[in-house]
C-alpha positions in Angstrom: 11.3 -18.6 44.5 7.8 -19.0 45.8 7.3 -22.1 43.7 10.5 -23.7 45.1 9.4 -22.9 48.6 5.9 -24.4 48.1 7.5 -27.5 46.5 9.7 -27.9 49.5 6.8 -27.6 51.9 4.8 -30.2 49.9 7.8 -32.6 50.0 8.1 -32.2 53.7 4.4 -32.8 54.2 4.6 -36.0 52.1 7.6 -37.2 54.1 5.9 -36.6 57.4 2.8 -38.3 56.2 4.9 -41.3 55.0 6.6 -41.5 58.4 3.2 -41.2 60.2 1.8 -44.1 58.2 4.6 -46.5 58.9 3.5 -50.1 59.5 3.3 -51.6 62.9 1.4 -51.1 66.1 1.7 -47.9 68.0 4.0 -49.7 70.4 6.3 -51.0 67.7 6.5 -47.6 66.0 7.1 -45.8 69.3 9.8 -48.5 70.3 11.5 -47.9 67.0 11.6 -44.2 67.5 12.8 -44.6 71.1 15.7 -46.9 70.3 16.6 -44.6 67.5 16.8 -41.6 69.8 18.7 -43.7 72.3 21.2 -44.6 69.6 21.5 -41.0 68.3 22.7 -39.8 71.7 26.0 -41.8 71.3 29.1 -40.2 69.7 29.5 -43.1 67.2 29.4 -41.1 64.0 28.3 -43.2 61.1 27.2 -46.1 63.3 24.3 -44.5 65.1 21.8 -45.5 62.3 23.1 -49.1 62.2 22.9 -49.3 66.1 19.4 -47.9 66.0 18.1 -50.3 63.3 19.9 -53.2 65.0 18.2 -52.5 68.3 14.9 -52.0 66.6 15.2 -55.5 65.1 16.2 -57.0 68.5 13.3 -55.3 70.3 10.8 -55.7 67.3 10.4 -52.0 66.8 10.0 -50.1 63.5 13.4 -49.9 61.7 12.6 -46.9 59.6 11.5 -44.8 62.7 14.6 -46.1 64.5 16.7 -44.6 61.6 14.8 -41.4 61.8 15.2 -41.2 65.6 19.0 -41.2 65.2 18.7 -37.8 63.6 18.5 -36.2 67.0 22.3 -35.9 66.5 23.1 -33.9 63.5 25.8 -31.2 62.6 23.6 -28.6 64.4 23.2 -30.5 67.7 26.6 -32.4 67.9 28.4 -29.8 70.1 25.6 -29.1 72.7 24.4 -32.7 72.8 27.9 -34.3 73.4 28.9 -31.5 75.7 25.8 -32.1 77.8 26.4 -35.9 77.8 30.1 -35.3 78.8 29.0 -33.0 81.7 26.2 -35.5 82.8 28.8 -38.3 82.7 31.2 -36.3 84.8 28.5 -35.6 87.3 27.5 -39.3 87.5 31.0 -40.5 87.8 31.8 -37.8 90.3 34.8 -36.7 88.3 34.9 -32.9 88.0 38.7 -32.4 87.4 39.8 -30.9 84.1 40.8 -33.5 81.5 43.6 -31.7 79.7 46.6 -31.2 81.8 49.4 -29.8 79.6 52.0 -30.6 82.2 51.7 -34.3 81.7 52.0 -35.2 78.0 53.5 -38.7 78.5 51.9 -41.6 76.6 50.4 -43.0 79.8 48.8 -39.7 80.8 47.4 -39.4 77.2 45.8 -42.8 77.5 44.5 -42.0 80.9 43.0 -38.7 79.9 41.5 -40.4 76.8 39.8 -43.0 79.0 38.5 -40.3 81.3 37.0 -38.4 78.5 35.5 -41.5 76.8 34.1 -42.9 80.0 32.3 -39.7 81.0 31.0 -39.2 77.4 29.7 -42.8 77.2 28.1 -42.8 80.7 26.4 -39.4 79.9 25.3 -40.7 76.5 23.7 -43.9 78.1 21.8 -41.8 80.7 20.7 -39.1 78.3 19.9 -41.7 75.6 17.7 -43.6 77.9 15.9 -40.5 79.2 15.4 -39.0 75.7 14.5 -42.4 74.1 11.9 -43.1 76.8 10.4 -39.6 76.6 10.4 -39.7 72.7 9.0 -43.2 72.5 6.3 -42.6 75.1 5.3 -39.3 73.5 4.9 -40.9 70.1 3.1 -43.9 71.6 0.4 -41.7 73.4 0.1 -39.5 70.3 -0.5 -42.5 68.1 -3.0 -44.1 70.7 -4.9 -40.8 70.9 -5.0 -40.6 67.1 -6.2 -44.2 66.7 -9.1 -43.7 69.2 -10.3 -40.7 67.2 -10.6 -42.8 64.0 
């Protein structure tokens, strides 16, 4: 058991070292991570990585770090992240009424409630993604700059 644990620790260290030594300037690497975190805040399951890599290519950031940045959303963080994004979107759009109204199950009401839910979630995801992406990207940028000055 101890050997398995030590092997796992060694693999994690190698992976982190590999990530740390990605190619590109500190700004390209930080930009890649930032757009990845931004993309990871959206509820587009299965498309977040594609979105992050696409944005990294557009903004000339590191694609691998963009893919890693999308890991901000994972099975452990889905519920709290998207609930927070929904609540933030509701606050921004100033819509605090309940979404599910059992008394109105008509097709029109179903579409309306679906749009209300989606618009709140997307608006919250945009705002949270921008904030988290900027904080994560700047954090990595300053960390990389500090490390490069020591070398």
